[in-house]
N, C-alpha and C positions, 0 to 999 in steps of 0.2 A: 504494500500500500504506500502511496505517496503522501496522502493526507493522514495526519496523525489523529487517531480516534481518542475518545475520552479515556478509555481503559489503558491506554499506553502513554499517559502523560509522563513525559520526562524519562521513559524507560527505553534505554538503548537496546535495539534488537540486533543481535550478532548472529549471523548465519554462517555455517561452515563454508569455507572457500572452495568452490568447485573448480572443475577443469576450465581453463581459460580458452577463448577462441584463438585460433591459429595466429591471427594478425596481432594479438597482444604482444607477441615477441618483438614486433617492430618497435613499439613504444618502449618496452623493457630494454631493448637493445640500445635505443637512443639514450635513455638514462644511464645505462651501463657505460656507454662511451664517454659521457660527461664525467662519470665517476673516475674513469681511467685518467682523464686529464687532471682532475683534482688530486688524485693519488700521486701522479708524477710530480706535483708541486708540493707534496707532503701536507696537503690540506685535508686531513683525515675526517674532520667533522663534516665538511662539505661533501666529501666523497661518500661518507656513510649515508647522508640524506638522499643523495642521488640513487644509491644502491637500494635503499629502502623503497624509494619511489618505483624503481624498476621491479622489485619483488612484489610491490603492491599491485602493479599491473599484471605480473605473471610470477606467482610464487614458485613455479617450477623452473624458472630461468636459471640454470645451473651456474653460468659464468658470474652472474650477480651474487648468487649465494656464496660461492667460493671466495670471491673478492671481498664481500662484506666481512667474512670471517678473518681474512688477512688484514683488512683495514682496522677492524676492532682489535686485533692482536697488536698492531703497531701503535694504536692509541692507548694500549694498556688496559683495555676492557676485557679481562681474561675470561670471565665466565660466559659472557655473550659471544666472544670469539669461539670458545669451545663449542657452544651450541650450534653456531652457524657452520663451523668447519665439520662437525659431526653430521649435520644435515647434508652438507655437500658430499661427504664421503658416502653416506647412505644413499644419496641420490645418484651415485654412479660416477663421481669424479675420480680421476686417476689417483692411485695411492701416493705416488711420488710427484711433487714434493709435499702434497697436502699433509701427509702423516706427520711430517716434521713440524709443521706449524701447529698441528693439533697437539703434539707432544709439548711444544713450547707453552701453549695455553694451559695444559694440565700441570706442568711443572711449576709454572708461575703461581698456581693456586695450591702448591704443595700436595697435589693429588698423586702421590707416589704409587699407590696401588694401581690406579687406573693407567698410569703411564707405563708401569712395568708390564701390565697385562697387554697393552697395545704393542709394546716392543716384542713381547713373546709371540704375538700373533703373526709377526712378519720376520721369521728367522732368515729368509732369503736375502734380506737387506743388510745383514750384519757386516758385510764387507764395505758398505758405503761409508764414507767419512761423516756424512750428516747423521747417519744412524749411530755411529760411534760417539759423535758429539752428544746426542741426546742421552745415550746410555751413560756417558761420563757425567752429564748434568744430574741425572737421577742418582748416581752413586755419590755425587757431591752433597746432594740434599740429605742422603742417608748417612753422611759422615764417614763414608768409605773413601777417604782421601787418596790413599796410595793406589787403589784400583782405578780411581778416576784419573789420576795423573798419567797412568800408563795408557789409557784410552785417548786422552787428549793428545799425547805425543804421537800415538798411532794415527789418529785422525789428521793431525796437522801435516804429517808427512805426505799425504795424498790429496789434500783439499785444494780447491781453487781459491782465488784471491778473496772473494767475498766471504766464503765460509771460513777461510783461514783467519780472517780478522775476528770473527765471532769466536772461534776456538781459542785464539790468543787471549781474548778478553775473559772468557770463562776460565781459562787456565790461570790467568793472573789473579782472578778472584779466588780460585782455589788456593794459590800460594799465599794470599793474604790470610785466608782462614788458617793455613798451616803455619803462619808467621815466618815464612821463608821470604823475608822482605827483599833480599838481594836479587832474587830471581824474577821479581815483578817488573822493574824498569825495562829490561830487554824485551819482554813480551809486549809491553805497552808501546814501546818505541817502534816496534815492527808493524804496528797497526797503521794502515795508510791514512794520512791526514785528510784525504778527501773521501774516505769510505764511510759506511754506515755506522761504524763503531768508534769513530774518532772522538766524538763527544763523550761517549761512555768511558772511553779510555782516560779522558781527562778527569771525569768524576772519580774514577778509581785511583788515579794518581793523587788527587786531593785527599781522598780517604786515607791513602798510605801516609801522606804527610802528617795528617792528624794523629794517626796511630804512633808515628815516630816523634810526636810532640813538636811538630814544625807548623804551627798554625799560620804564620805569616805566608809560607809557601802555598798552603792550601787556600788562604784568602786571595792570594794573587791569581790562582787558577780560576776561582769562582768569579773574580772581577773581570778576567779575560773573557770568560764565557758570557758574562752579562753584557759586555761591550758588543758582542756579536748578536746576542738575543736577550734583550732586557726582560723578556717574559720566561726565561729558562727556569722551570720550577725547581730543578735539583740545585742549580746554582744559587737561586734565591734562598732556598732552605738551608743549604750548606753555609752560605755566608752568614745567615742569622745564627746558626749554631756556633760558628767560629767566634763571632763577636760576643756571643753569650759566654763562651769559655774564657774570653779575654776580659770579661767584666764590663764590656762596653754596652750596658743595658739599653741606653737610649737609641744607639745605632742599631742594636739587634732588634729592638722593638719596631723601629722604623722599617727594617728589612722584612720582618715577619708579617707586619701589617700589609705591606706591598704584596707579599706572597699570598696572604689570606684573601685579599681582594680579588686575586686572579683564581685562586684555588681554595674556596671557602670550606670545602668538606674533606680535604686531605687530612688523615689522622695524624701524620707526623707533624704537619704544620700546626694542627690544633694542640698537640702535646707541647711543642716548643713555645707556642704563644701563651698557653696556660702557665707554663713554668716562668716565663718572663713576667707575666702579670703578677704572679705570686711573689717573685723576687722584688717587685716594686711595692709590695705591701697590700695589694688589692685582693684579699683572700676571697671575698664574696664573688667577685667577677671570675677569679680563678676556678672556684668550685662550679660556677655556672658553665664555664667552658669545659671543665672536666666531664660533666654530665653529657655534654654533646659528644665527647669522644667515646663514651661507654660502648656504643654499638659498633664502633670501628676497631676497638682494641683486639677483638678476636681474630681480625684479619691480618694482624701483624705476623711476620715470620717468627718461627719458634725461637730462634736465637735472640731476636729483638725482645721477646717477652721476658727473657731472663735478665735483661739489663736492669740496673738498679732503679733508675727513675721510672721506667715503664712498669716494672713489677709493683712498685709502690703506687703508681697511678692506677694500675688495674685494681689493686686492693682498695684504693680510695673510691673507685667507681662502685665496687660491690658494697662498700660501707655506706655510701651515700644513698644507695637503693635498698638499704636494710638487708642485704644478703651477708649477714655477719659471719656465718659459717664459711662461706666461700672466701670472704676476706681473710679469715684466719688461716685458711689453707695457703693462700698466696703469701701471707705475712710470715708464716712459719718457714716457707721456702726462702723468703728474703732474709729471715733471721740467720739461716745457715750460711747464705752467701755474703751477707753484709751485716755482721753482728754489731758493728759500731754505729749503725745508723739509728739515731735516737727516734726518728719518725716511725720506724718499724715498731719499736717498743711502745711508742705513744698510741699508734693505731691499734696495736694488739690490746692494749689496756682499754681503749675505747670500745673495741669489739666485744671483749669479755664483759665489760660493764653493761652493754646493751643486752647481753645474754643472761644478765643477772648473776654473773659469776664474779662478784666483787673481790673475792679473795685472790683469784688469779690475776684480775685486773690490777690490784694493788702492787703485786710483784713487778709487773711490767712498767707500771707508772713510776715506781721508785727507781728502776733502772734507767728510764728515760730522763728523769730529773738528774741522776748521777752523771749521765752523758752530756746533758745540756742544761745546767742550772740557770742559764740566762734567758729562758723562754717562759714568760709568765703564764702562757697557756697550759704548761705542764703542771703548774701549781693549781690552776683551776680544775684540771682533770683530777689531780690527787684529792682535792676538796670534794669533788662530786663523788668519788669512790668512797671517801670517808662517810659522806652523807648516806650513801647507799648501804653502808655497813652500820648505819645508825650510831656512829661514833661522833657525837657533836663536838666533843672536846678536840678530837683530832682534826675535824674539819675547821674549827675556828683557829686552831694553832697554825695549820698550813696557810690559811688565808691571811692571818696576821703576818706571817713571814713574807707572803707575797706582797702585802700592802707596804711593808717596810722596804722591800726591795724595789717595788714598782709603784710608788705613790701616785704617779701621774696617769696610770692606766685606768681608764674609766671602768672597764669590765672588772678589774680587780677590786676597785673601791665598791662597786655595786655588789659584788659577791660577798665582800667582807661585811658590808652594812646589812645585807640580807641575813647573813649568819647571826649578826648581833640582834636583829629584830626577831629572828626565830627563837633566839635564846632569851627573849624578853629583856634585852639590854638597849631599849630605845633611847634612853638618856645618853648612854655611851656613844651610840651612833650619832646623835645630834651634836654631842660634844666633839666628837672626832671631826665632823664636818665643819663645825664652827671654828675649829682651831686653824682651818686653812683660810688664809686671807684672799681678798680680791675676787675676781670673776669666778674662779673655781668653786669658792664657797657657795655662791648663789646657785650654780649649776648642780652642785652636789645636794643642796637642800631641795631642789626640784626633784632630783633622783630619789631623795629620801621620801618626799611626798608620795611619789608613785609606788615606792616599795611599801609604804604604809597602806596604801590602797590595796596592793596585792595581798597583804597580810590581813586585810579586813579591819584595819585600825582606822575607822572613819573619823573618829574624834581627833586622833593625832594628825591625820592627813589634813583635816579641816584647819587645825591650828597652824600647821606648816604653811598651807596656802595663804592663810590670813597674815602670817608674819611676812611672807614674801611680798604680798600686795602692799602691805604697810611700808615696806622698805623701798619698793620699786614698782611703778606701774607703766614702765616703758618696754617691757619684754613680753612678746607673744607667748613664750613658753610658760610664763607665770599665769597669764589669763587662761591658757589651755589647761593647766593643772587645776585651777580654781573651777573651771567649767566641768572637768572630769569628776572632781570631788562632788560638785552639786548634782551631776547626772547620776553618780553612784548613790547619792543620798536620796534620789527620787524627785529632785526639784528641777524639772525640765525647763521651766521658765527662767530660773536663775542661771542654769547652765547655758541657755541660749544667749543670755545677756553677756556672759563672760566670753563665749565664742565670738560673738559679734564684735566685742571690744578687741579681741585678738585680730580679727579680720580688718578692723579699722586701722590697726597698725601695719598689717601685711595682708592685702586682699587675696593673695594666692597661697596663704599658709595652709599646707596640706592637712595637718591634723585637725585644724578647726573646721575646714571645709568638710572633711569626712565626718566629723562629729555633728555638724549641722545637718548633713545628709542623714545620719543615723537618727537624729531626733525627728526629722521629717518622716522617715520610714516608720518610726514608732507610732506616728499619728496618721499613717497611711496617706501622707502627702507625697505621692510619687513624683509629681512635677517639681515640687520643691527640692526633692533629693536629686533629680536629674540636673537642675540648675547648678547645684554645688559640684556635681561630677563634671559637668561641661566646663566649669571654670578650671578644674584640675587638669582636664585634658588639654586645655589651651597651653598649659605649662609643660606637660609631658604627654604627648599623644600616645605613647606606648606603655604607659603605666599599667601593669597587669592587674593590680588590685582594683584600680578605678574602672578599667574595662570590664572586669567581671561584675563589679557592683552595678555598672550602668546596664549591662546585659540583664541582670536580675530585675532592675527597675523597669527596663523596657518590656520584659515579659509580664510583669505585674500590670503594665499598661496595655497589654495585649498587642504589643508591637514586636512580633517574632522576627521580622526582617531586620529591624534595628538591633535586636539582641544578637542575631547572626553576624551582623556587621561588626559589632564590638568584639565578639569572641574570635572572629577571623583575624583580628589584629594581634592576638596573643602570639608570643614567641613559640613556634612549633618545636623547638629543640629543648625547651625547658621542661624537665621531667616533673617538676612540681605543678605544672599547669595541665597535666594529663587529665585530672578530674574535670577541669573546665572544658577541655577539648572533647571529653566524653559528652558533656552537656551540649556542646556544639553538634556532635554526632546525632544526638537525639533531635535537635532542631532541624537538621538536614532531613532526617527521616520523616519528621512530622510535616515538612513542607515539600516533600518529594524532590529534594535537591540530590538526586541519586548519584550523579557524577561526582559532586563534591563529597558526598558521604563515602563513596568508594575510595577516593583518594585519601581522605582522612582515616578511614579504617586501615588502609595499608600503612600509613605513617604510625598509627597507634599500635598496630601489630608489631612493628619493628622496635617500638620504644618500650613496650610493656611485657611483663611476664604473663603467664596464664591468667586471664581475667574473664570471669563469667559474664560481666556486664558487656565487655567488648565482643565476646562471642555472641551474646544475645543481640547486640546491635547489628553485627554482621549477618546474623541469621535473618533479621527483619529486612535488612538491605537486600539480601539474596531473594527473599520472598517478593519484595517490590520489583526486583529485576526479573522475576519469573524464572529464577534458576532453582528448580525443584531439587536437583541433586545436591547442590551446595546447601540449601536450606535443611535438607534431611541430614547431611553430614554434620552440620553445626548443631542440629537438634540432638543428635546422638551424643555429642560431646557435652552439651548442656545437661542432658539427662544424668550423666555421671557426676557432673559438678554439683548438681542440685538434688542429688538422690535423697537426701534427708531433709529437704526444705520444702514443705508442702506449698507454702505461699509462692515459691518460685516455680514449682512444678505446675501450678495452675497457669502461670504465664507461659510455660513451655507448651502445655496442652493447647492453650489458645493459639499459639503460633502454629503448632502442628495441624490443627483443624483448619486454620486459615490457609495453610499450604496444601490441604487435602491429603495429608499424610495419615491415613487411617490407621495403619499398623503402628506407627510411632505413637499416635494419640492413645490407642488402646493400651499400650504398654505403660504410658505415663498415667493414665487414669487408673489402671490396676494398682500402680504404686501409690497413688493418692488414696485409694480405698484402704490399702494396707496401713497407711499413716493416719487413718481416721480423720480425714480432711473435712473441711466445712461442707456439710451435707447439701446445702442449697447450691453453692458454687459447683460442687461435684455433679449434682443433678443437671444443672444447666450445661455443663461440658458434655455429659453423657447424652443429653438431648441433641446437642450439636453433632456428636459422633453419629447418632442415629440418622440425623438429616443427611450427613455425608454419605452414609451407607444406604440411603433411601429406605430406611426402616421407619416410615412415616408414622405408622400406628404406635410403635414403641415410643417414639419421641413425643408424640402428642399426649400419650398417657403420662409420661414424666412431667410434662408441662401442666397437665390438669391437676396433678398432685401438688405442684408448686402453687398453682392458682388457689387451690382449696386452703392452702396455708397462708395465702396472701404474702408470699415471699418474693421480694425483688420484682414487683409487678412490671415496671418498664422493660426490664430485660426479658421477662417471660413473654410479654406482648410482642416485643421485637422478634424473638425467636419463633413465636407462633406465626407471625407474618411470613417469615422465611419458609416455614412448612407449607403454608398456603401457596406461596409463589412457586415453590418447587413442584407442586401438584397442578399448577395452572389455574388455581382458584384466585384469580386476580381481584375479583370484586370483594371476596372475603378478606383478602389481604388489605385492600384499600380501607375497608371498614375498621380494621384494627389499627392501621397506620395513621389515618387522618387525625383522630384525637391524640394519638401518641406524638405526632409531629407538632400539633397545635400546642401541646403541653411543653415539649422539650425544645422546639425550634433548632434541633440538632441536624447537622448536615447528613449524618448517616441515615436518619429517618427520612429526610427529604429524598435521598437517592433511592431508598426502598419504595417510597410512595410514587416516585417517578416510574419505577419499574412496574408497579401495580397498575398505574394509569397509562401504560404505554399505548394502549389502544384508544386513548382519548387525547389526541394531539393538542387540542385547544387547552385542555386542563393542564397538560404537561408544560406548554408554553407559559401559561399564566403562573404556574408554580415557580418556574425558573425566573421569570421576570420579577415576581415579588421577592424572591430570594436575592437576586442580584441588586435590587434596590437597597437592600439591607447589607449585602456583602459584595460590593462591587469588585473586590480583589479575589474572589473565589474562582480559581482557574478552571476547576472541573465544571462548575456551573456555567461558566462562560462558554466552554467548549460544547457542553451538552445543549445549551440553548441554540447556539449557532448551527449545530448538527441537526437539531430538531427542525429548525426553520428551513434548512437546506432540503431535508427529506420531504417537507411538505410543499416544496416548490416555491420557496421564497428566498432565493439566493441573495437578493439585494438586502433584505433584512438581516440575513446571516452576516453579510459583509459589514453592515452597520454595527452589529454586536461586537465584532472584532475591532472595528475602527474606533468605537466609543469606549472600549475597555481601558482602564488605567494601567492594565498590565501589558499592553501592546508594546511599549517601548523596551520592556525587559524580558518578555517571555518568547523564546524562539518558537515554541509550538504555535502560538497565536500568529506570529509573523509568517510562519510556514503555511498555515491553513488559509490565511488571508491571501497569500500569493496564489494559492491554488484557485481561489474563487475569482481572481483577477486575470487569470491566464488568457481567456478568450476576449475580454472586453478592454483591459488596460495592461498589455504585456510589459510595458516599461515599468509601471508601478509594481507589477508582479515581480519583476526582476529585482527591484530595489528591496522589497520585503524578503524575498527568498535569499538575497545576499546577506541581509542582516541576520536572518536565522542561521545561515551557514557560518557566519563569523562566530556566533555563540556556541554552536554545536557542529563543528566541522567534520565529525566522524559519524554522525547519526545517519543511518542509511536513508530513511524517508526524507530527511532534510536535504541530503545530497541529491536525491532523486528530484525533489522540487526545484532545487537551485539549478541543476543541470538542464531540466526541461524548460525552466524559465529562460535560460540562456538560448536554448533552441528556438523558443517562441519569439524571442527578441531578435532573432537573426544571427546569433553567435553560435552556430552549430558546432564548429570545431572545438571551441572551448567547452561548450555544453556536453559534447560527447566525452571529453576527458573526465568531467565531473561525474557523468553517468556511469562511466567505467569504474570509478571509485565506489559508487553505490552498488554496482554489480558484484564487486568483490565481497561485499557484506551481505547482499541479498541476491544471490545468483538465480533464484527461482521465481522472483517477484514478476508477475505477468505484466503489470502496468509499467514497471521499469523497463522491461524488454521492449514494450511498445514505444516507449520514449526513446530508447536507443535506436529503434528502427526509424523513428521520425527524424532523428539527427542524421542518420545515414542517408536517408532519402534527400534531405536538404543538402548534403554533401555530394550528391549524385553517385553514391555508392549503392545503387539500386539492388544489385545482385545479393549483397550481404543483407540488406534490409528484408528482401523477400524470403531469405532463409529463416529469419527471425519470425516474420509474419506467418509463414507456413507452420512453424513449430507452435506458435501461440494459438493458431486457429483450431488446433486439436484439443485445446484445454477447455475446461469449464469456465466461462467468463461471466463477470457481473455486467450490469448495464453499461457502466462507464467504459469498461474495457472493450465490450462488444462494439460500442459506438466508435471508439477510437480506432479499432481494428478495421471497421468498415471504411472509415475516413482515409486511413493510410493505404488501404488496398486499392484505392482509386488511382494512385500515382502510376 
């Protein structure tokens, strides 16, 4: 179908790619030739795009498939290269030299088992130098250095120039691993300066200089490389590392930022950047960046994972995600390799503390302090461990020592004062703070006020705030404290006065704006809260807390699209924002933004561990995409995750019944019965299962029992209407649904009522018109009304519905359908709307069909045919699409090809529109 119906709103329809027509190879060949030109210029990304275009035209075009694998290999996209090369091999490409590229891709991914198997499959190639090179590379990865060296020498003796350079480079890398440094320069110097491995040889030479403690020589090489190519990623990264080692942090940071701008997701770059940020004292930003690296650390080579900084970072990743046992395993390994690293002891102490093993934590904490007594954080850790052991004296003692050693550290002062307050030494805490003169005393008294609030000492906090106000009324922080004390005391009016005074001093002061918003929310003044949030966003448009609060307020105002807008601006790499992005996932599902939901689900899957909520969201997404197999697969996972949770099993049964998975629903309902679940809810689900299995009498008996008990009457009435509709008793269904819809005004009841009244077009139209007056942004109702008008022979009114909809500017489906209605009367306008729809959803088959045919109708048959071919790849059996292709061919005077299509289509069962177009085209 070219026109998108109501039931397929925003659902992408993906059909299996069938055999392509013979002439598609011409187009595929043209793209392939362009790719060859790009490849010769080492423009791998451009070449990849042309090759994908070629394969889109003809997936079986073997030259493009093989070359795509080679291009991906050169670009360093190992897994994709492996896939394409394997497809080329399976498709009949010659074994040599393809097998060697496939082995390169496998070895780059450390897939030693697969590589060994592939080599064993082709023993006839053992005498080839390329085969020996691959075998040597495999042995090198397996740490069999002596055997690898023999094969490198053997291969080098018979290799041509290009292969010899690669062998020398790999051999030199082996010698570096063996620490046979003197044998490396002759190998690297023999590599041709104009060959493909010349630059790699310089990288390796720089690495050798670093190993030999010659950073200036290494830096010189990196600078030479950057003078030739300022975007050289290895040189940028290497330069940053050398500068870091030399203690030139500002220069190193400048270099790594330049690298990150060009390669934002490279894990090595992120690791170095995080380390530099940490060295500059920004621990918060460092931790944020470390979380971004979490998903990439597993892809590092095994030897890199054993390095001190990487091992510690990997453990930090686990710790930050509360995988404490995994962190301990890595840290125990680090402890053996690097026993003098105090951070290892520190993180072990923290991990054991999180696991409630304070005794073991104390041992590691003491060792960390012994190794580095100059780190105040270690004192705070020791105090936390003492508190966990309920040793108040030890906690206060260690914090007193910390305060004496680090009197200017705010965290230390705060912890010490908290300890005093917990031990009912409020006077000593005040005396301690009063003894400090100047600005610090005032700041510490503010801290004291908040600590008193935390401890529930409202009287003391009120006195502290009063003393501060008496001494100074020029500080926003003092008014903020006074407002918070008043709010905590239940005096909202007084609190608002203090907050407003703070905002008089600083109109953009974030704590006061948030507090004002909080007071507004408590009084259900959503618009007032939004005003405060908008002021905050003017200062920091990416503030995650404000964005989440605004999204919540927007939802309370019934503005889902605004809530989505705010949540979309959250940092997708921040692990702490996963719950908020799950909320965004829910909104996507509720608003049928399926493409966005799919992309977000993929991101969340990569970022999170096993999450029942994510599986549930993905299952509902699969259901909306009409992917029954995926819905069933995810439902089976959820059954195991929710096995003992009846309230979640009810959600699962609802999903399974919606997906028409009768067997799955039976199993879930059986488990619900065993758990003695809510009888009313269980009966409703059982009735729905009876409806699915067409056991109408059984289902109605269940509903009658519920009616007699007056249980959940609206749900019973709705389900009863479903039974009537399933049996064709539309009038009976309408009699049940009319009062139900009048009472609920719910969309789901409207849709059922429309179905019951489908034989009454005038009634249907009136219902939809009334609904749209109240809900002008209801996409489904807009589509349904236009479709109803078109079916009753009123296309002009249908066009008006689309043109008057406030959704037309943003909804591709409305633009698409309007274009279809304008084909015959206003082809240029049709093309404009079709093009807009295509820009929004460039891969949706029906929209591609509409856009392609609009081009044909507008006299651009050649371009239109190309677009229609893209649609054909996705829907090769679509009859109307084939007729559109025939129309394009006829316009291009390719009559013979068009007649083949028309002949094939004429034998199919056609609807009215298809039959009319076939008759029209057959006249040519």
